[in-house]
C-alpha positions in Angstrom: 0.0 5.4 -93.7 -2.6 4.4 -90.9 -3.2 7.6 -89.1 -4.3 5.9 -86.3 -0.6 4.6 -85.7 1.5 6.7 -84.3 5.2 6.5 -86.0 8.9 6.0 -83.7 11.9 7.5 -85.0 15.6 6.9 -83.4 17.5 10.2 -84.7 21.3 9.5 -83.9 24.5 11.7 -84.4 26.9 13.1 -82.1 30.8 13.8 -80.7 30.5 17.3 -82.5 28.1 20.2 -83.5 28.3 19.5 -87.1 27.0 16.0 -86.2 24.6 17.1 -82.8 22.3 20.4 -84.5 21.5 18.4 -87.7 20.0 15.6 -85.9 18.3 18.2 -83.2 16.7 20.0 -85.6 14.9 17.1 -87.5 14.1 15.6 -83.8 12.5 18.8 -83.2 10.2 19.3 -86.6 9.4 15.7 -85.4 8.2 15.8 -82.6 5.7 19.1 -84.2 3.7 15.7 -86.6 0.7 14.9 -85.3 1.8 11.2 -86.1 4.7 10.5 -84.7 5.2 8.7 -80.9 8.0 7.4 -79.2 11.2 9.5 -80.7 14.9 9.0 -78.9 18.2 9.9 -79.6 20.8 8.1 -79.6 24.2 9.0 -78.3 27.4 8.8 -76.2 26.9 9.7 -72.9 30.1 11.0 -72.1 29.3 13.7 -75.3 28.4 17.2 -75.8 24.8 15.4 -76.8 23.8 14.2 -73.7 24.1 17.1 -72.1 22.3 19.4 -74.6 19.1 15.9 -75.1 18.9 16.2 -71.6 18.7 19.6 -71.1 16.0 20.3 -73.0 14.1 17.0 -71.2 14.1 14.7 -74.3 14.5 11.1 -74.1 18.2 9.6 -74.7 20.0 6.6 -75.6 23.6 5.6 -74.7 25.7 3.8 -76.9 29.7 3.8 -75.5 31.4 4.9 -78.7 35.1 6.2 -80.6 36.0 7.1 -83.3 37.8 4.4 -85.7 42.0 4.5 -84.9 43.8 5.4 -88.0 46.5 2.9 -87.8 46.3 -0.6 -86.8 47.2 -1.1 -82.9 46.1 -2.9 -80.3 44.2 -0.2 -79.4 42.4 -0.6 -82.9 41.2 -4.4 -81.8 39.7 -3.3 -79.1 38.2 -0.1 -80.7 36.9 -2.9 -82.5 34.9 -4.9 -79.5 33.5 -2.0 -77.9 31.7 -1.1 -81.7 30.7 -4.7 -81.6 29.1 -4.2 -78.4 27.6 -0.9 -79.5 25.8 -2.1 -82.2 24.7 -4.8 -79.9 23.0 -2.5 -77.8 21.5 -0.8 -80.7 20.0 -3.7 -81.8 18.4 -4.4 -78.3 17.3 -0.8 -78.6 16.0 -1.3 -81.8 14.0 -5.0 -80.7 12.4 -2.6 -77.6 11.5 0.5 -78.8 10.3 -0.9 -82.2 11.5 2.4 -85.2 9.8 3.2 -88.2 12.6 4.8 -89.7 16.0 6.1 -88.2 17.9 9.5 -89.6 21.5 9.2 -88.6 24.0 12.6 -89.0 27.0 10.6 -90.4 30.3 10.4 -87.6 31.2 7.7 -85.5 28.0 7.8 -83.0 25.5 7.6 -85.5 27.3 3.9 -87.0 26.1 1.5 -84.5 22.8 2.3 -84.4 23.3 2.6 -88.4 24.6 -0.8 -88.6 22.2 -2.2 -86.8 18.9 -0.6 -88.7 20.8 -2.3 -91.7 21.0 -6.3 -90.1 17.3 -5.5 -88.4 16.0 -4.0 -91.7 14.8 -0.5 -90.4 14.6 1.5 -93.0 17.4 4.5 -92.6 18.4 7.9 -93.7 21.2 9.4 -93.7 22.9 13.0 -93.6 26.3 14.4 -94.5 27.3 17.7 -94.1 31.1 18.1 -95.6 31.8 18.1 -99.1 33.7 14.7 -99.1 31.1 12.9 -97.1 32.5 10.8 -94.4 33.6 7.1 -93.7 30.0 6.1 -92.2 28.2 7.7 -94.7 30.2 6.8 -97.6 30.2 2.8 -95.6 26.4 2.6 -95.5 25.5 4.7 -97.6 24.5 1.8 -100.1 21.6 0.5 -97.3 20.1 3.4 -96.7 16.1 4.6 -97.8 17.7 7.8 -99.3 21.5 10.0 -98.7 21.0 13.7 -97.7 23.7 16.1 -98.8 24.5 19.7 -97.8 27.2 20.0 -100.6 26.4 18.8 -105.1 30.2 17.7 -105.3 29.6 15.3 -102.3 27.4 13.1 -104.5 30.3 11.8 -106.0 31.8 9.8 -103.0 28.2 8.1 -102.1 26.5 4.7 -103.9 23.1 5.0 -103.9 20.0 6.2 -106.3 18.1 8.1 -103.9 21.0 11.4 -103.2 18.8 14.4 -102.4 21.3 17.8 -101.9 19.0 19.2 -99.0 21.7 21.8 -97.5 22.5 20.9 -93.6 19.2 21.1 -91.5 18.8 23.9 -89.7 17.1 25.0 -86.3 13.5 27.4 -87.3 15.2 30.0 -85.3 17.8 31.3 -88.1 14.5 32.2 -89.8 12.9 34.1 -87.2 14.9 35.5 -85.4 15.7 39.2 -86.0 19.1 41.0 -85.8 17.7 43.8 -83.4 16.7 41.0 -80.5 19.7 38.8 -81.2 21.4 42.1 -80.2 19.5 43.0 -77.4 19.3 38.9 -75.9 23.2 39.9 -75.3 23.4 43.3 -74.1 25.3 44.6 -77.2 24.4 47.8 -79.3 23.8 48.2 -83.4 27.4 48.7 -84.4 29.6 46.5 -86.0 29.7 43.0 -84.4 32.8 40.7 -84.6 31.9 36.5 -83.6 35.2 35.0 -83.4 34.9 30.9 -82.3 36.9 27.6 -83.2 33.7 25.7 -82.6 32.7 24.1 -80.0 35.8 23.0 -78.5 37.7 26.1 -79.6 40.7 26.8 -82.0 44.2 27.4 -80.5 45.2 29.4 -83.7 42.4 31.6 -83.9 42.9 32.6 -80.1 46.1 33.4 -80.0 45.7 35.3 -82.9 42.3 37.3 -81.8 43.7 38.0 -78.1 46.1 40.8 -79.2 43.4 42.5 -81.6 40.9 42.5 -79.2 41.5 45.8 -77.7 42.4 47.6 -81.2 39.1 46.0 -82.1 37.5 48.0 -79.5 39.4 51.0 -79.3 38.0 51.2 -82.9 34.4 50.7 -81.5 33.8 47.3 -82.7 31.8 44.7 -80.7 33.1 41.5 -80.5 31.8 37.8 -78.9 34.8 35.5 -78.4 33.7 31.9 -77.7 36.9 30.3 -76.7 36.0 26.8 -76.3 35.7 25.2 -73.0 39.3 23.9 -72.4 41.0 26.6 -73.7 39.3 29.5 -71.4 41.8 30.2 -69.0 45.0 30.2 -71.5 43.3 32.7 -73.3 42.0 34.6 -70.0 45.3 34.7 -68.0 46.7 36.1 -71.6 44.1 38.8 -72.0 44.4 39.9 -68.5 48.4 40.7 -69.5 47.5 43.0 -72.8 44.0 44.3 -71.4 44.0 44.1 -68.0 40.2 46.2 -68.0 38.6 43.7 -70.7 35.9 41.8 -68.4 34.2 45.7 -68.0 34.4 46.5 -71.6 30.5 46.4 -73.0 32.3 46.1 -76.9 33.4 42.6 -75.7 31.9 39.7 -74.6 34.6 36.8 -74.0 33.2 32.9 -72.6 34.4 29.6 -73.5 31.0 28.4 -74.7 27.6 30.1 -75.9 24.4 27.5 -75.5 22.4 30.3 -77.8 24.8 30.4 -81.2 21.9 31.6 -82.9 22.0 35.1 -81.5 25.6 35.2 -81.1 25.3 34.2 -85.3 22.3 36.6 -85.9 24.1 39.7 -84.3 27.1 39.3 -86.3 28.0 41.6 -89.2 31.5 38.9 -89.5 32.6 36.1 -88.2 35.9 34.4 -88.0 35.6 30.7 -87.5 36.6 27.2 -88.7 35.1 26.1 -91.9 32.8 23.0 -90.5 30.1 22.4 -92.6 27.1 23.6 -90.2 29.2 26.4 -89.1 28.4 27.2 -92.8 25.3 26.6 -93.4 24.8 29.0 -90.1 27.0 31.9 -91.6 25.2 31.8 -94.3 21.2 31.4 -92.9 22.7 34.8 -91.0 23.3 36.5 -93.7 27.1 36.8 -92.1 30.4 37.4 -94.5 33.4 35.2 -92.9 36.5 34.7 -92.9 37.8 30.8 -92.7 40.6 29.4 -91.2 39.7 24.8 -92.0 40.7 23.3 -89.7 44.3 21.9 -91.6 43.5 17.8 -90.1 40.4 17.6 -90.3 39.6 13.9 -92.5 39.7 14.1 -95.9 40.9 17.4 -96.0 36.8 18.3 -95.7 37.5 21.7 -94.1 39.5 22.9 -96.6 37.4 21.8 -99.3 33.9 23.6 -97.7 36.5 26.7 -97.2 37.3 27.0 -100.7 34.0 25.9 -101.9 32.8 29.4 -100.1 35.0 31.5 -101.1 34.8 29.9 -104.8 31.1 31.5 -104.1 32.3 35.5 -103.2 30.9 34.7 -99.9 33.7 34.4 -97.8 37.6 34.6 -97.7 40.3 32.1 -97.1 42.7 31.7 -94.3 45.6 29.1 -94.2 45.2 28.4 -90.6 49.8 28.2 -90.6 49.0 31.7 -92.1 47.2 32.8 -89.3 48.6 35.0 -87.1 47.5 38.9 -85.2 48.6 40.9 -87.9 47.0 39.0 -91.2 43.6 38.5 -88.9 43.9 42.1 -88.3 44.6 42.9 -92.3 41.9 40.5 -93.3 39.2 42.3 -91.4 39.7 45.7 -91.9 40.0 44.8 -95.6 36.0 43.8 -94.6 34.4 47.3 -95.0 31.5 49.0 -97.2 30.6 47.5 -100.4 33.0 44.8 -99.4 31.6 43.7 -96.9 28.0 43.6 -97.8 29.1 42.2 -101.5 30.3 39.2 -98.9 27.0 39.2 -97.2 24.7 38.9 -100.0 26.2 36.4 -101.6 26.5 34.3 -98.2 22.4 34.6 -98.4 22.4 33.1 -101.6 24.1 30.2 -99.9 21.2 29.7 -97.5 19.1 27.0 -97.5 16.0 27.1 -94.8 13.8 24.2 -96.0 16.6 21.1 -95.5 14.8 19.7 -92.3 11.1 19.2 -94.2 12.8 17.9 -97.1 14.4 15.3 -94.9 11.4 14.0 -93.1 9.6 14.2 -96.4 12.2 11.5 -97.3 12.0 10.3 -93.9 8.1 9.9 -93.9 7.3 6.0 -93.9 
C-alpha cells in the first residue's frame, strides 16, 4: 500500500448494543491509525446507534431499514421495497466516498451496505457475535474478504475460506479500568456488588423478579446496580415505591433505565444477572464477573440459549430459564454464589475473555 494514501472505511451495524458496540470498537481503533483518512458509520437514524455515534461527533450516514418480517404478508412486500431503496442509497454512499473497505457486524442494519459492497465489488469483512450466526452473515459471507466469529461452533454455518475466531471486539477500557476506579465512578463502596440488566431494552421477566428482592439484598449489605431498560423504568419505579418507598435514598441501590457507562457497571460488579447476547457475555468475561444467565426465549435461531449453555458448559455461569425466573429462584441463585463457587465462576469467565479481537479484525480488514 502507498503510505501516502489514507484509507477510507465504512463501518456498519445497529439496532442493538450487540451489533453497535463491536462496530464502535473497530471504528475507534481505526481512528488511531495514521493510515486512516475518512471513516463513516452507517446505521439507522431511528435506532440507538445514531445517538451513540453522534454523541461522539463521528460521521454518520443514514439508511432506513427494518428487520425482515418472518411471515409472507403485505408488510413483507413493503419491507423488500424499503430494503432495495436502502441498498441503492448505500451504493450512492459508496460511489460518493469511495471506501477502501467495509466492516459489518451482521443484523438487518448492516445488510444494505454489505449488499451494496458486494454489487460494487468493494472488499468487506463481516463479524458475527453469536454461536449461530444471523441470517445476514450466513447469506453474505460467501462474498466477504474474511469472516470474524466469536464462537468456534459458528464456523459450521459459514461458507467462506477465510474464517477467524476472534471473539467479540470489545472496548479497550475493559482491560484498563480498575474495579476501584469503576466503584468510584458509580459512587459505590468496595463490597459485594450485583449488576442486574436485561440489555439496552431491559427484560420484563428479570425486572419483575429483581424488584421483589432489591430491599432484601440491600439489607444484607449487598450493592445492586439495576438497569431496567428505558421502556420498563416507569413500571419498575412504580412497583419499587410500593415495596420499598425509600429505595431512592438507599446507598446500596442504583436503579436507572440505562447506563451509558456499562464498562464501569460491569467492572464494579462481582455478579451479573443478564440476558445472554454474545456481546454481553464477552464483556462479562472481560470484567471477571460470575453470571446468572436468563436467555431470551424468543431470540432468533434460539441463539441466546446456545450462548448461555456455552458459558454454563465452561463453568463460567449459572443457567436459568426465563419461565423459571421468579423472585424466589433468582434470590436462591444469587445466594448460591458465595465463597469458592463465586471465585471459581469468576476465574472461568476470565479464562474465556479475549481482548485482541479488535486488532485481529483490523489486521484482517487491511488492504
